[in-house]
C-alpha positions as CSV (number, residue, x, y, z in Angstrom):
1,M,-8.9,68.1,-4.5
2,S,-11.0,66.3,-7.0
3,R,-12.0,68.2,-10.2
4,D,-15.3,66.1,-10.3
5,L,-17.5,68.8,-8.8
6,P,-16.5,72.5,-8.8
7,L,-17.0,74.4,-5.6
8,K,-18.0,77.6,-7.3
9,P,-19.9,78.4,-10.5
10,P,-18.1,78.8,-13.7
11,K,-17.5,82.5,-14.6
12,R,-20.0,82.5,-17.4
13,S,-23.3,84.5,-17.4
14,S,-24.5,82.9,-20.6
15,P,-23.2,80.4,-23.2
16,I,-20.4,81.9,-25.3
17,F,-21.4,79.9,-28.4
18,P,-25.0,79.3,-29.7
19,S,-26.6,75.9,-29.3
20,S,-27.4,74.1,-32.6
21,T,-30.8,73.0,-31.2
22,C,-31.8,76.6,-30.5
23,D,-30.1,78.7,-33.2
24,V,-28.4,78.2,-36.6
25,P,-24.7,78.6,-36.0
26,L,-22.5,80.3,-38.5
27,V,-21.3,77.7,-41.1
28,S,-18.1,78.1,-43.1
29,T,-16.4,75.9,-45.6
30,T,-13.7,75.0,-43.1
31,P,-15.0,73.4,-39.9
32,R,-14.3,75.6,-36.9
33,H,-14.3,72.7,-34.5
34,V,-13.1,69.1,-35.4
35,A,-13.5,66.3,-32.9
36,I,-11.8,62.9,-33.5
37,I,-12.0,59.4,-32.1
38,M,-8.4,58.1,-32.6
39,D,-9.1,54.5,-33.2
40,G,-6.8,51.7,-34.6
41,N,-3.5,51.9,-32.7
42,G,-3.7,48.3,-31.7
43,R,-4.7,47.0,-35.1
44,W,-1.9,49.0,-36.7
45,A,0.7,47.4,-34.5
46,R,-0.8,43.9,-34.8
47,A,-0.7,44.1,-38.6
48,R,3.0,44.8,-38.3
49,R,3.6,42.1,-35.7
50,L,4.5,44.7,-33.2
51,P,3.5,45.1,-29.5
52,R,0.4,47.3,-29.0
53,V,2.6,50.0,-27.3
54,A,4.2,50.6,-30.7
55,G,0.8,51.5,-32.1
56,H,0.2,53.9,-29.3
57,R,3.6,55.6,-29.8
58,Q,3.0,55.9,-33.5
59,G,-0.4,57.3,-32.6
60,A,1.3,60.1,-30.8
61,E,3.0,61.1,-34.0
62,A,-0.4,61.2,-35.7
63,V,-1.5,63.6,-33.0
64,R,1.3,66.0,-34.0
65,R,0.3,65.7,-37.7
66,A,-3.3,66.3,-36.9
67,V,-2.5,69.5,-34.9
68,R,-0.2,70.8,-37.6
69,A,-2.7,70.1,-40.4
70,S,-5.6,71.6,-38.4
71,I,-3.7,74.9,-37.9
72,E,-2.7,75.0,-41.6
73,R,-6.3,74.6,-42.6
74,G,-7.8,77.2,-40.3
75,V,-9.4,74.9,-37.7
76,E,-9.8,76.7,-34.4
77,Y,-10.7,73.8,-32.1
78,L,-9.4,70.3,-32.2
79,T,-10.7,67.7,-29.7
80,L,-9.2,64.3,-29.4
81,F,-10.7,61.3,-27.6
82,A,-7.6,59.9,-25.9
83,F,-9.0,57.7,-23.1
84,S,-12.7,56.9,-22.4
85,S,-14.2,56.2,-19.0
86,E,-14.7,52.6,-20.4
87,N,-11.1,52.1,-21.4
88,W,-10.2,51.2,-17.8
89,R,-11.6,47.8,-18.7
90,R,-8.6,47.1,-20.9
91,P,-5.8,44.8,-19.7
92,A,-4.0,46.4,-16.7
93,D,-0.6,46.4,-18.4
94,E,-2.0,48.3,-21.4
95,V,-3.7,50.9,-19.1
96,T,-0.3,51.3,-17.3
97,I,1.4,51.9,-20.7
98,L,-1.2,54.4,-21.7
99,M,-0.8,56.3,-18.5
100,D,3.0,56.3,-18.9
101,L,2.6,57.7,-22.4
102,F,0.2,60.3,-21.2
103,V,2.7,61.5,-18.6
104,R,5.5,61.6,-21.2
105,A,3.3,63.6,-23.6
106,L,2.3,66.1,-21.0
107,E,6.0,66.5,-19.9
108,Q,7.4,66.8,-23.4
109,E,4.7,68.3,-25.6
110,V,2.9,71.0,-23.6
111,A,5.9,73.4,-23.8
112,K,6.0,72.9,-27.6
113,L,2.2,73.7,-27.8
114,H,2.8,76.9,-25.9
115,E,5.7,77.9,-28.2
116,N,3.3,77.5,-31.1
117,G,0.5,79.5,-29.6
118,I,-1.8,76.5,-28.9
119,R,-4.1,76.4,-25.9
120,F,-4.2,73.0,-24.1
121,K,-7.3,71.8,-22.4
122,A,-8.2,68.4,-20.8
123,V,-11.8,67.3,-20.1
124,G,-13.0,64.3,-18.2
125,D,-13.2,63.1,-14.6
126,M,-9.6,63.8,-13.5
127,S,-10.1,62.3,-10.0
128,R,-9.1,58.8,-11.1
129,F,-5.7,59.9,-12.4
130,N,-2.7,60.0,-10.2
131,E,-1.5,63.2,-8.7
132,R,1.4,63.6,-11.2
133,I,-1.0,63.5,-14.2
134,R,-3.4,66.0,-12.5
135,E,-0.6,68.4,-11.7
136,L,0.8,68.2,-15.3
137,I,-2.7,68.9,-16.7
138,A,-3.3,71.8,-14.4
139,A,0.1,73.3,-15.2
140,G,-0.3,72.8,-18.9
141,E,-3.7,74.5,-18.9
142,A,-2.4,77.4,-16.9
143,L,0.7,77.9,-19.1
144,T,-1.3,77.9,-22.4
145,A,-4.5,79.6,-21.2
146,R,-4.1,82.8,-23.2
147,N,-3.0,81.2,-26.5
148,K,-5.4,81.6,-29.4
149,R,-3.9,79.9,-32.5
150,L,-5.7,76.6,-31.8
151,T,-7.5,75.1,-28.8
152,L,-6.4,71.5,-28.4
153,T,-8.6,69.5,-26.1
154,V,-7.7,66.0,-24.9
155,A,-10.6,64.0,-23.6
156,A,-9.3,61.7,-20.9
157,N,-11.3,59.5,-18.6
158,Y,-14.2,61.1,-20.4
159,G,-17.7,59.8,-21.2
160,G,-20.6,61.7,-22.7
161,R,-23.0,60.3,-20.1
162,W,-20.6,61.3,-17.3
163,D,-20.5,64.8,-18.8
164,I,-24.2,65.3,-18.8
165,A,-24.7,63.8,-15.3
166,H,-21.8,66.0,-14.0
167,A,-23.4,69.1,-15.5
168,A,-26.7,68.3,-13.9
169,R,-25.1,67.6,-10.5
170,T,-23.2,70.9,-10.7
171,Y,-26.2,72.8,-11.8
172,F,-28.3,71.7,-8.9
173,A,-25.5,72.1,-6.4
174,L,-25.1,75.7,-7.4
175,N,-28.8,76.4,-7.9
176,P,-30.5,74.8,-4.8
177,E,-33.6,76.8,-5.5
178,A,-34.2,74.6,-8.5
179,L,-34.5,71.6,-6.2
180,A,-36.8,73.4,-3.9
181,S,-39.2,74.3,-6.7
182,P,-38.9,71.4,-9.2
183,G,-40.2,72.0,-12.7
184,P,-39.2,71.5,-16.3
185,L,-35.5,71.8,-16.7
186,D,-34.4,73.9,-19.7
187,P,-31.6,71.9,-21.4
188,E,-29.8,75.2,-22.1
189,A,-29.5,75.7,-18.4
190,L,-27.0,72.8,-18.3
191,S,-24.9,74.1,-21.2
192,P,-22.6,76.3,-19.1
193,Y,-21.7,73.3,-16.9
194,L,-20.7,70.9,-19.6
195,A,-17.1,70.0,-19.8
196,M,-16.6,71.8,-23.2
197,S,-18.7,74.9,-22.6
198,Y,-15.6,77.0,-23.6
199,A,-15.8,75.7,-27.2
200,P,-18.4,75.8,-30.0
201,E,-20.1,72.5,-30.8
202,P,-18.1,70.3,-33.2
203,D,-18.8,71.0,-36.9
204,L,-17.1,67.8,-38.0
205,F,-16.7,64.5,-36.2
206,I,-14.1,62.0,-37.5
207,R,-13.6,58.4,-36.4
208,T,-10.6,56.5,-37.8
209,G,-10.3,52.7,-37.8
210,G,-13.4,51.7,-39.7
211,E,-15.9,51.6,-36.8
212,Q,-19.0,53.7,-37.1
213,R,-20.2,54.6,-33.6
214,V,-19.6,57.5,-31.2
215,S,-18.6,55.4,-28.3
216,N,-20.0,57.7,-25.6
217,F,-18.0,60.7,-26.9
218,L,-19.5,64.2,-26.7
219,L,-23.1,62.9,-26.7
220,W,-24.6,66.3,-26.0
221,Q,-22.3,68.3,-28.3
222,L,-22.7,66.1,-31.4
223,A,-26.4,66.8,-31.8
224,Y,-25.9,68.5,-35.3
225,T,-22.3,67.6,-36.0
226,E,-21.5,66.1,-39.4
227,F,-20.0,62.6,-39.2
228,Y,-17.1,61.2,-41.2
229,F,-15.9,57.6,-40.8
230,T,-12.7,56.3,-42.4
231,D,-10.9,52.9,-42.5
232,V,-7.6,54.7,-42.0
233,L,-6.0,53.6,-38.8
234,W,-5.1,56.4,-36.4
235,P,-1.3,56.0,-36.7
236,D,-1.6,56.6,-40.5
237,F,-3.8,59.7,-40.1
238,D,-2.3,62.7,-41.9
239,A,-3.2,65.9,-43.7
240,T,-4.6,63.9,-46.7
241,T,-7.0,62.1,-44.4
242,L,-8.1,65.4,-42.8
243,D,-8.6,66.9,-46.3
244,A,-10.8,64.0,-47.3
245,A,-13.0,64.5,-44.2
246,I,-13.2,68.3,-44.8
247,A,-14.1,67.7,-48.5
248,S,-16.9,65.4,-47.4
249,Y,-18.0,68.0,-44.8
250,R,-18.2,70.7,-47.5
251,M,-20.7,68.6,-49.5
252,R,-23.2,68.6,-46.6
253,E,-26.1,71.0,-46.3
254,R,-26.3,71.8,-42.6
255,R,-30.0,72.6,-42.0
256,F,-30.2,72.3,-38.2
257,G,-33.8,71.1,-38.4
258,R,-34.8,73.8,-40.9
259,T,-35.7,73.5,-44.5
260,S,-33.3,74.5,-47.2
261,E,-35.4,77.6,-47.9
262,Q,-35.4,78.6,-44.3
263,L,-31.6,78.0,-44.1
264,Q,-31.0,80.3,-47.0
265,Q,-33.0,83.1,-45.3
266,V,-30.9,82.7,-42.1
267,Q,-27.7,82.7,-44.0
268,L,-28.7,85.9,-45.8
269,A,-29.5,87.5,-42.4
270,Q,-26.1,86.4,-41.0
271,A,-24.1,87.6,-44.0
272,P,-21.9,90.6,-43.4
273,K,-23.5,93.8,-44.6
């Protein structure tokens, strides 16, 4: 069965987390949710005259470092862009290698995540993956569902435009009365149907590899996220790189469309009594 369109509504009566376009979320010195585009595996390998697969394998080591560093720094949600809906355009042999590495990671790493109290999630259109990958993803999500130390989300065959379109299709499929009486659609009505409705919006977005674009990643969710771009190639990503990104994040004033004075009033109201 394809996971592209759920047959019943998600078990949510309202969004768990506030929308940054409606409310001022709680802000702390450590980002609660970090989202990363892991870019630079191929260039890392080319600089060392190695095949691209060597860069992807070293990139898997960087994922382990990122997970460990995130936990140590108190990050609660870590989302990694592993394979976009546009990455199918890459050479067929590279796509095959990436799929093989994905299977190996699912087979070998999910149990370790569970041992360390990490919840595993995957978002994207799973229908294009083979049955083995879909089974491993479903099993990994079920195994780790109750873990709370960190939520690690892997975005695979994911695109931000797909996410929004899928949410709209699901909303109208489950709310046919909205089609019968068309009118203005409240953006917040779609929120429960987005792929990452189980997580707060990212506080910090990191892209490695020197490029400065979002590449169709979490287009809805990044509305008020702080961006950090680094020339560090993903296989070289480590705790020091994460610390530099968090240090930059801490220098930002996150106003969410308000003035500084308004933000101070909101923060006073949100402060523990």
